[in-house]
BANUTI-23103 format. One line per 5 residues: their letters; for each residue x, y, z of N, C-alpha, C. Coordinates in nm, 2 decimals. Atoms other than C-alpha are relative to their C-alpha. Layout:
! BANUTI-23103
A> X:Y:Z:X:Y:Z:X:Y:Z; ...
This chain:
! BANUTI-23103
MGKIT> 0.08:-0.12:0.00:0.00:0.00:0.00:0.09:0.12:0.00; -0.08:-0.12:0.01:0.13:0.34:-0.09:-0.03:0.10:0.11; 0.02:-0.10:-0.10:0.15:0.65:0.13:-0.14:0.06:-0.02; 0.13:-0.07:0.00:-0.19:0.78:0.22:0.01:0.12:0.09; -0.02:-0.12:-0.08:-0.18:1.14:0.34:-0.13:0.04:0.07
IREVS> 0.11:-0.05:-0.08:-0.41:1.31:0.58:-0.10:0.07:-0.10; 0.08:-0.07:0.10:-0.54:1.52:0.28:-0.09:-0.11:-0.07; 0.07:0.10:0.07:-0.64:1.20:0.10:-0.11:-0.07:0.09; 0.10:0.06:-0.10:-0.81:1.05:0.41:-0.11:0.10:0.02; 0.10:-0.11:-0.02:-0.99:1.38:0.46:-0.10:0.00:-0.11
RQYGV> 0.09:0.01:0.11:-1.13:1.36:0.11:-0.08:-0.13:-0.01; 0.07:0.13:0.01:-1.21:0.99:0.12:-0.11:-0.01:0.10; 0.10:0.02:-0.10:-1.41:1.02:0.44:-0.09:0.12:0.02; 0.08:-0.12:-0.02:-1.55:1.37:0.41:0.01:0.06:0.13; -0.02:-0.06:-0.13:-1.40:1.49:0.73:0.13:0.09:-0.01
TQDAL> -0.11:-0.09:0.02:-1.16:1.78:0.77:0.13:-0.06:0.06; -0.13:0.04:-0.05:-0.79:1.74:0.83:0.01:0.03:0.15; 0.00:-0.04:-0.15:-0.83:1.93:1.16:-0.08:-0.10:0.08; 0.08:0.10:-0.08:-1.10:1.68:1.27:0.08:-0.13:0.02; -0.08:0.12:-0.01:-0.87:1.39:1.19:0.11:0.02:0.10
RYYER> -0.10:-0.03:-0.10:-0.59:1.55:1.39:-0.06:0.00:0.14; 0.07:-0.01:-0.12:-0.83:1.62:1.67:-0.04:-0.14:0.05; 0.04:0.14:-0.04:-0.96:1.26:1.68:0.12:-0.07:0.05; -0.12:0.07:-0.04:-0.60:1.14:1.71:0.05:0.06:0.13; -0.05:-0.07:-0.12:-0.51:1.40:1.98:-0.08:-0.04:0.12
IGMIP> 0.09:0.03:-0.11:-0.81:1.31:2.20:-0.02:-0.15:0.02; 0.01:0.15:-0.02:-0.78:0.93:2.15:-0.11:-0.07:-0.07; 0.11:0.06:0.07:-1.08:0.87:1.93:0.06:-0.10:-0.11; -0.07:0.09:0.08:-0.83:0.70:1.70:0.14:-0.01:0.05; -0.14:0.01:-0.05:-0.49:0.56:1.80:0.10:0.09:-0.09
PVSRT> -0.09:-0.08:0.07:-0.18:0.75:1.69:0.02:-0.06:-0.14; -0.01:0.04:0.14:-0.15:0.73:1.31:0.15:-0.03:-0.03; -0.13:0.03:0.05:0.15:0.57:1.14:0.07:0.12:-0.06; -0.07:-0.12:0.05:0.42:0.82:1.04:0.11:-0.04:-0.09; -0.11:0.02:0.09:0.68:0.85:0.77:0.13:0.03:0.09
AGGAR> -0.13:-0.03:-0.07:1.05:0.88:0.87:0.01:0.15:0.03; 0.00:-0.15:-0.02:1.00:1.26:0.83:-0.11:0.05:0.09; 0.11:-0.04:-0.10:0.70:1.26:1.07:-0.13:0.03:-0.05; 0.13:-0.02:0.06:0.42:1.30:0.82:-0.09:-0.12:0.03; 0.10:0.11:-0.01:0.10:1.10:0.88:0.00:-0.08:-0.13
DYQDE> -0.01:0.10:0.11:0.11:0.79:0.66:-0.11:-0.11:0.03; 0.11:0.09:-0.04:-0.23:0.62:0.70:0.02:-0.14:-0.06; 0.00:0.14:0.04:-0.22:0.24:0.68:-0.14:-0.06:0.01; 0.13:0.06:-0.01:-0.51:0.00:0.65:-0.06:0.00:0.14; 0.05:0.00:-0.14:-0.53:-0.03:1.03:-0.04:0.14:0.05
DLAWV> 0.04:-0.14:-0.03:-0.54:0.35:1.07:-0.13:0.03:-0.06; 0.13:-0.03:0.07:-0.82:0.37:0.81:-0.11:-0.07:0.07; 0.10:0.08:-0.07:-1.01:0.10:1.00:-0.05:0.08:0.12; 0.03:-0.07:-0.12:-0.99:0.31:1.32:-0.08:0.13:-0.04; 0.07:-0.12:0.04:-1.10:0.63:1.13:-0.15:-0.04:-0.03
ELALC> 0.13:0.04:0.04:-1.40:0.44:0.98:-0.08:-0.04:0.13; 0.08:0.04:-0.13:-1.50:0.30:1.33:-0.04:0.13:0.07; 0.03:-0.12:-0.07:-1.47:0.64:1.49:-0.12:0.08:-0.07; 0.10:-0.08:0.07:-1.68:0.81:1.22:-0.14:-0.07:0.01; 0.12:0.08:-0.01:-1.94:0.53:1.23:-0.06:0.02:0.14
MRSAG> 0.05:-0.01:-0.14:-1.97:0.55:1.61:-0.05:0.14:0.03; 0.05:-0.14:-0.01:-2.00:0.93:1.60:-0.13:0.02:-0.07; 0.12:-0.02:0.08:-2.26:0.92:1.33:-0.12:-0.07:0.07; 0.11:0.07:-0.07:-2.46:0.68:1.55:-0.03:0.07:0.13; 0.03:-0.08:-0.12:-2.44:0.93:1.84:0.08:-0.04:0.12
LSVEA> -0.08:0.03:-0.12:-2.18:0.77:2.06:0.09:0.12:0.04; -0.08:-0.11:-0.05:-1.99:1.02:2.27:0.14:-0.02:-0.03; -0.15:0.00:0.02:-1.63:1.12:2.21:0.06:-0.08:0.11; -0.06:0.07:-0.12:-1.56:0.99:2.56:-0.01:-0.15:-0.01; 0.03:0.14:0.01:-1.71:0.65:2.49:0.10:-0.06:-0.11
ISEYV> -0.09:0.05:0.11:-1.51:0.61:2.16:0.14:0.00:0.05; -0.14:-0.01:-0.04:-1.19:0.73:2.32:0.03:-0.11:0.11; -0.02:0.11:-0.10:-1.24:0.48:2.61:0.01:-0.13:-0.07; -0.01:0.12:0.07:-1.30:0.20:2.37:0.14:-0.02:-0.06; -0.13:0.00:0.06:-0.98:0.29:2.18:0.11:-0.03:0.10
RLARL> -0.10:0.02:-0.10:-0.78:0.31:2.50:0.00:-0.14:0.05; 0.01:0.14:-0.05:-0.91:-0.03:2.62:0.06:-0.10:-0.11; -0.05:0.09:0.11:-0.84:-0.19:2.28:0.15:0.00:-0.01; -0.14:-0.01:0.01:-0.49:-0.06:2.28:0.07:-0.07:0.11; -0.06:0.07:-0.12:-0.43:-0.23:2.62:0.00:-0.15:-0.02
GDGTI> -0.01:0.14:0.04:-0.49:-0.57:2.46:-0.12:-0.08:0.05; 0.11:0.10:-0.02:-0.70:-0.88:2.52:-0.04:0.00:0.15; 0.05:0.00:-0.14:-0.71:-0.83:2.90:-0.11:0.09:0.02; 0.11:-0.10:-0.02:-0.97:-0.56:2.84:-0.13:-0.05:-0.08; 0.11:0.04:0.08:-1.21:-0.77:2.63:-0.13:0.01:0.08
KDRLA> 0.13:-0.01:-0.08:-1.47:-0.79:2.92:-0.04:0.15:0.01; 0.03:-0.14:-0.02:-1.45:-0.41:2.97:-0.05:0.06:-0.13; 0.04:-0.05:0.13:-1.48:-0.34:2.59:-0.14:-0.05:-0.03; 0.14:0.06:0.02:-1.78:-0.58:2.57:-0.10:0.08:0.08; 0.10:-0.07:-0.08:-1.95:-0.40:2.86:-0.02:0.14:-0.05
LLQGQ> 0.01:-0.13:0.05:-1.88:-0.06:2.71:-0.09:0.00:-0.13; 0.08:0.01:0.12:-2.02:-0.17:2.37:-0.15:-0.03:0.03; 0.14:0.04:-0.03:-2.33:-0.33:2.53:-0.07:0.12:0.06; 0.07:-0.12:-0.06:-2.40:-0.01:2.73:-0.03:0.10:-0.11; 0.03:-0.09:0.11:-2.37:0.20:2.41:-0.11:-0.05:-0.09
REGLL> 0.11:0.06:0.07:-2.60:-0.04:2.23:-0.13:0.03:0.06; 0.12:-0.03:-0.07:-2.86:0.00:2.50:-0.05:0.14:-0.02; 0.03:-0.14:0.02:-2.84:0.38:2.46:-0.06:0.02:-0.14; 0.05:-0.01:0.14:-2.88:0.35:2.08:-0.14:-0.06:-0.02; 0.14:0.06:0.02:-3.18:0.12:2.11:-0.10:0.08:0.07
ERQGQ> 0.09:-0.09:-0.06:-3.34:0.36:2.35:-0.03:0.12:-0.09; 0.02:-0.12:0.09:-3.29:0.65:2.11:-0.07:-0.05:-0.13; 0.07:0.05:0.12:-3.41:0.43:1.82:-0.15:-0.01:0.03; 0.14:0.00:-0.04:-3.74:0.38:2.01:-0.06:0.14:0.01; 0.05:-0.14:0.00:-3.77:0.76:2.07:-0.01:0.05:-0.14
IAQAL> 0.01:-0.05:0.13:-3.70:0.83:1.71:-0.13:-0.07:-0.07; 0.12:0.06:0.05:-3.97:0.57:1.61:-0.13:0.06:0.04; 0.12:-0.07:-0.05:-4.22:0.74:1.83:-0.02:0.13:-0.06; 0.01:-0.13:0.07:-4.14:1.08:1.69:-0.04:-0.01:-0.14; 0.04:0.02:0.14:-4.17:0.95:1.34:-0.15:-0.04:-0.01
ERLNY> 0.15:0.04:0.00:-4.51:0.79:1.42:-0.08:0.13:0.01; 0.08:-0.12:-0.03:-4.64:1.12:1.56:0.01:0.10:-0.12; -0.01:-0.09:0.12:-4.50:1.32:1.26:-0.08:-0.05:-0.12; 0.08:0.06:0.11:-4.65:1.08:1.01:-0.15:0.02:0.02; 0.14:-0.03:-0.03:-4.98:1.12:1.18:-0.04:0.14:-0.03
KIARY> 0.03:-0.15:0.02:-4.97:1.50:1.17:0.01:0.03:-0.15; -0.01:-0.03:0.14:-4.85:1.50:0.81:-0.12:-0.05:-0.08; 0.12:0.06:0.06:-5.14:1.27:0.71:-0.12:0.09:0.02; 0.11:-0.09:-0.03:-5.38:1.51:0.88:0.01:0.13:-0.09; -0.01:-0.12:0.08:-5.24:1.81:0.70:-0.02:-0.03:-0.15
EDALK> 0.02:0.03:0.14:-5.23:1.63:0.37:-0.15:-0.02:-0.03; 0.14:0.01:0.01:-5.60:1.54:0.42:-0.07:0.14:0.00; 0.06:-0.14:-0.01:-5.67:1.91:0.51:0.02:0.07:-0.14; -0.02:-0.06:0.13:-5.52:2.02:0.18:-0.10:-0.05:-0.11; 0.09:0.06:0.10:-5.75:1.78:-0.01:-0.15:0.04:0.03
TGVLN> 0.14:-0.02:-0.05:-6.07:1.85:0.20:-0.03:0.15:0.03; 0.02:-0.14:-0.05:-6.01:2.21:0.31:-0.03:0.01:0.15; 0.03:0.00:-0.14:-6.06:2.10:0.67:0.11:-0.07:0.08; -0.10:0.06:-0.08:-5.80:2.03:0.93:-0.07:-0.07:0.11; 0.07:0.08:-0.10:-5.94:1.74:1.14:0.09:-0.08:0.08
WAEEE> -0.08:0.08:-0.09:-5.77:1.60:1.44:-0.09:-0.11:0.06; 0.07:0.11:-0.07:-5.88:1.26:1.59:-0.02:0.04:0.14; 0.03:-0.03:-0.14:-6.03:1.28:1.94:0.13:-0.01:0.09; -0.11:0.02:-0.09:-5.71:1.15:2.10:0.11:0.10:-0.02; -0.11:-0.10:0.04:-5.50:1.42:1.93:-0.06:0.14:0.02
NQQ> 0.05:-0.14:-0.03:-5.56:1.76:2.09:0.10:0.11:-0.04; -0.10:-0.10:0.03:-5.24:1.93:1.98:0.00:0.02:-0.15; -0.01:-0.04:0.14:-5.23:2.12:1.66:0.13:0.05:-0.03
């Protein structure tokens, strides 16, 4: 694999170079491989960490949770139990948010349907259980 610069990684993943440096500085990704001259030289493993960090952030995981996971992973197999517990806790939070999003979507879909009907009929009609307009 050839040298992959921070500029190329930035373009590939749609994240700024400053963000990539920040992720590395705060431990959201492990220190990136470097050339003899000290320039970042992303390897496959580095890219895998970037992908994981971006995926976890887009799912709503906190910077702290991601950094803790990376810290534990770098300590080795003795932290498997702790990493599992961390991931399970994050999954529970995501499932809870997923339920909240599903409820919000259901309510929005109901309201949208009422407004679409109102455009067709000229009357905005709420069902008895729905008192909020």
